[in-house]
Structures are given as C-alpha cells and as structure tokens.
C-alpha positions in Angstrom: 111.3 74.5 75.6 112.8 71.6 77.0 115.7 72.4 79.4 118.3 70.6 80.7 116.7 69.8 84.3 113.7 68.2 82.0 116.6 66.4 79.6 118.6 65.1 82.3 114.6 63.5 84.0 113.7 62.6 80.8 117.4 60.3 79.9 117.3 59.0 83.6 114.0 57.9 82.6 114.9 55.6 79.9 117.9 54.1 81.7 115.1 53.0 84.7 113.0 51.7 82.0 115.8 50.0 80.4 115.9 51.8 76.9 119.4 53.1 77.9 121.9 50.7 80.3 124.5 51.8 82.4 127.3 51.0 79.2 126.1 54.2 77.5 125.0 56.3 80.4 128.6 58.3 80.4 127.0 59.7 77.2 124.3 61.8 79.6 127.2 64.0 81.3 128.1 65.5 77.7 124.9 66.9 76.1 124.9 70.3 74.5 122.0 72.6 73.5 121.5 70.4 69.9 120.5 67.5 72.1 118.0 70.0 74.2 116.4 71.3 71.0 116.4 68.1 69.6 114.3 66.5 72.3 111.6 69.4 71.5 108.5 67.8 69.4 104.5 68.3 69.0 102.9 68.1 72.7 101.2 64.6 73.2 97.9 66.2 73.9 98.1 68.0 69.8 99.2 64.3 68.5 95.9 63.1 66.5 96.9 59.1 65.9 96.9 56.5 68.9 100.7 55.6 68.2 103.3 57.7 66.8 106.6 56.7 64.3 109.4 59.0 65.3 111.5 59.4 62.4 114.9 61.0 62.5 117.1 62.3 59.2 120.8 62.2 59.8 122.1 63.9 56.0 125.6 64.1 55.2 126.6 68.2 54.1 129.9 68.3 53.8 132.1 69.4 51.2 132.5 66.2 49.9 128.8 66.3 48.7 129.5 70.2 47.1 132.4 69.0 45.1 130.3 65.8 43.9 127.8 67.9 42.8 125.2 65.7 45.0 124.0 68.8 46.5 120.6 69.3 44.6 120.1 65.1 44.4 120.2 65.4 48.3 117.1 68.2 48.3 115.3 66.2 45.4 115.5 62.9 47.2 114.7 64.2 50.7 112.1 66.4 49.5 110.8 63.5 47.8 110.5 61.2 50.7 108.6 64.2 52.4 105.9 63.8 49.8 106.3 60.1 50.4 105.1 59.9 53.9 102.6 62.8 52.9 100.9 60.2 50.9 101.0 57.7 53.6 98.0 56.2 55.2 100.4 56.5 58.5 101.1 60.4 57.5 99.1 61.6 61.0 101.4 59.1 63.1 104.8 60.1 61.4 106.5 62.5 63.3 109.7 63.9 61.8 113.1 65.4 62.9 115.9 66.6 60.9 119.3 67.0 61.5 122.6 67.7 58.7 126.3 67.5 59.9 129.4 68.8 58.5 132.0 70.7 61.2 129.4 70.3 63.6 125.9 68.8 64.1 122.9 71.4 63.2 119.0 70.9 63.9 117.0 71.5 61.1 113.8 71.2 63.1 112.4 68.7 65.8 109.7 66.4 66.1 106.7 67.6 63.9 104.0 66.8 61.2 105.3 65.7 58.3 103.1 68.6 56.8 105.2 70.7 58.8 108.5 69.3 58.0 111.4 71.9 56.6 111.8 71.2 52.7 115.4 71.6 51.9 116.5 74.2 49.1 119.8 75.8 48.3 119.6 78.2 51.5 118.9 75.5 54.1 121.0 73.1 52.9 124.5 73.2 50.9 127.7 70.9 51.2 130.6 72.3 53.5 133.1 71.7 55.9 134.0 67.8 57.0 131.8 65.2 58.5 130.9 65.1 62.3 128.9 61.3 61.6 129.8 60.1 65.1 128.7 63.2 67.2 125.4 63.8 65.2 124.7 60.0 65.6 124.7 60.3 69.7 123.3 63.8 69.2 120.2 62.4 67.4 119.8 59.5 69.0 119.9 60.8 72.9 117.4 63.8 71.8 115.4 60.8 70.3 115.6 58.9 73.0 114.4 62.0 75.9 111.6 62.7 73.3 110.4 59.4 73.2 110.7 59.3 77.0 108.8 62.1 77.4 105.3 60.7 75.0 105.4 57.3 76.8 105.3 59.1 80.1 102.2 61.1 78.9 100.8 57.1 77.7 101.8 57.6 74.0 103.4 54.5 72.3 106.5 55.1 70.4 108.5 53.1 67.9 111.5 55.2 66.6 113.3 55.3 63.5 116.8 56.7 62.5 118.9 56.9 59.3 122.0 58.7 58.4 122.8 59.1 55.0 126.4 59.9 54.2 129.4 60.0 51.5 132.3 59.9 54.1 133.8 58.8 57.5 133.8 61.0 60.3 136.6 63.6 60.7 136.4 65.8 63.8 133.8 64.4 66.6 134.2 64.5 69.9 132.6 61.2 70.6 134.4 57.9 69.3 133.0 55.3 67.4 132.9 53.2 70.6 130.4 55.5 72.0 128.0 55.4 68.6 128.1 51.4 69.3 127.8 51.2 72.7 124.4 53.4 72.4 123.6 51.8 69.4 123.5 48.1 71.0 121.6 49.7 74.0 118.7 51.2 71.6 118.1 47.8 69.6 118.1 45.7 72.3 115.2 47.7 74.1 113.3 46.7 70.6 112.1 50.1 70.4 114.6 51.1 67.8 115.2 50.5 64.1 118.1 52.4 63.0 119.6 52.2 59.6 123.0 53.3 57.7 123.5 54.3 54.2 126.4 55.3 52.5 127.2 56.7 49.0 130.4 55.4 47.7 132.1 51.9 47.9 130.6 49.3 49.6 133.2 47.3 51.7 134.4 50.9 53.0 131.0 51.9 54.2 129.5 48.7 55.5 132.8 48.4 57.8 132.4 52.0 59.3 128.4 51.3 59.9 129.3 47.9 61.2 131.6 49.6 63.6 129.1 52.3 64.7 126.9 48.7 65.5 124.1 48.9 63.0 122.8 45.1 61.8 123.8 43.9 58.4 120.0 43.9 57.6 120.1 47.7 58.2 123.0 48.7 56.0 122.7 49.7 52.3 125.3 51.4 50.3 124.7 53.1 46.6 127.7 52.6 44.7 125.8 55.2 41.9 127.2 58.6 43.4 124.7 61.0 41.3 122.0 63.0 41.7 119.9 60.6 40.2 121.6 57.8 42.9 120.6 59.9 45.7 117.0 60.1 44.6 116.9 56.3 44.8 118.3 56.4 48.1 115.7 58.4 49.6 112.9 56.6 47.8 114.4 53.0 49.5 114.4 55.1 52.7 110.9 56.5 52.0 109.5 53.1 51.4 111.3 51.3 54.4 110.4 54.0 57.0 106.9 53.7 55.7 106.6 50.0 56.5 108.3 50.0 59.8 105.5 52.8 60.7 103.3 50.1 59.5 104.9 47.6 61.8 105.7 45.7 58.8 109.7 46.2 60.0 110.4 44.8 63.5 112.3 46.9 66.1 115.4 45.3 67.7 119.3 44.0 66.5 117.4 41.5 64.0 115.3 44.1 62.5 116.5 44.2 58.4 115.0 48.1 57.5 116.4 47.3 54.1 116.0 43.8 53.4 113.6 41.2 55.4 
C-alpha cells in the first residue's frame, strides 16, 4: 500500500515537474485516506502496454439519483461503458479507477485493468445523502496525479482522463470551487490531462458549475433527459470519447474537446 510519506513524495515530484504549480500546492497539506488509497494501482512491471491511459470516473450517488429513479440507469450505463472499454483495441492500455460520492468521497477501487474493474450493482451503488462534488473532484485528481507520477518515474508514458457525472450541485464539501478551479487549471496546463464534466438536468445550471470548476467548454456535456435511458446514453458518450482519448485522438490540455472536436 502507498503510504502518506510516499504520496507526499510523489506529489512533490509532480510539483517539481510542473504538473502541479504553487497555485494548488495548498491542497497538498489536506490529504485524507481516500487520496492515499486512490493513488494505489497496478505496478509498472505488471503493465503490458507501452503507454497507459488512466481513466478516473466520479459518479454521483446522492439521494436525488434514487428519488429520480436513476440508480439502475447509472448501474447499467456504467457496466456497458466497462464492456466498451474491454472490447476496444486499447483495453490493455486502459487502467480504471472508480469513485462515487454522496455525503463523502468513496473509492470503489484504484487503478486496475478494465477486466478487473468492479461492476456496479444494488449492493455497491445506491443513491443516498448529499453531493460532495468538490471534495471528490480534488481527492480523485490528486490521487491520479500521485499514481501517474509513480508510473512516469518508472519510465511509463501516461495520459490521464477524469470524468464526473452528477445531477446536482455541491453540498457540504470542505474544499471550495476555487480549489477545484486552481487544480483543474494546473492539470490542464500540464497538457497531460483531459478533464470532463457531465451534468444531468438543466444545461445552463450545469454549464455554469462546470465552468466555475475550470472545465473547458469542449469538455462539458449536459443530458437534459434525466431518465434511465438518458443516463445510459451519457455513459455511451463517455466511453466513446474515452476510447478516442486513449487512441490519442483527443489532445490533452485546456483546449481539449472531450465531447466536441
């Protein structure tokens, strides 16, 4: 297991390498157990591909998902997305980490090959509680930075992709939207990251939230059809774009168009 000392060293290395800058360095003193757990992953010597795409998925599991009857739509869409990854030519090069969030950030698993990724079911995914969007965004991205740095230190080229899917605004996070924006801007400026946001509901509302977090317009999508079938289409869209990103068809950085060229 990765220790706090190791995480600090890896994030310090990312700071020295310019992946992180001083504008987001204040976040490094507020790391919790989820960041440490999330920075674990497959050892570099066990990776078969010559380069790696780290796909980090952040899924809303708040009570509004349940009250809207969207739980099964999320489960089905998520599992179909994993099937799409597994069926792609790049499946050996994709490592998946999954998070869900309600009253807290919850790591489903850290970076594993697609074939080992946990599928969602009624036991591990149920909507309850509030929406700690900002805390989960920062936790998951810092965990990604640390694990990616570990792979780069071993000589493995890495590209990173993170996608959040939510039907609500943040409630109860300790981190603020300004923290999210600083971290997002740092990672995009490093040109090693594609960061995307999917809102389920009102386009103007969710576009405003995503922009406030620093996500570029080309990587913002809103699904107005808040139904199970609409959620499945969201995950289909994410899987197509993620596979394109793993193929190098979507360039990382602030101008990245995850959902649009």
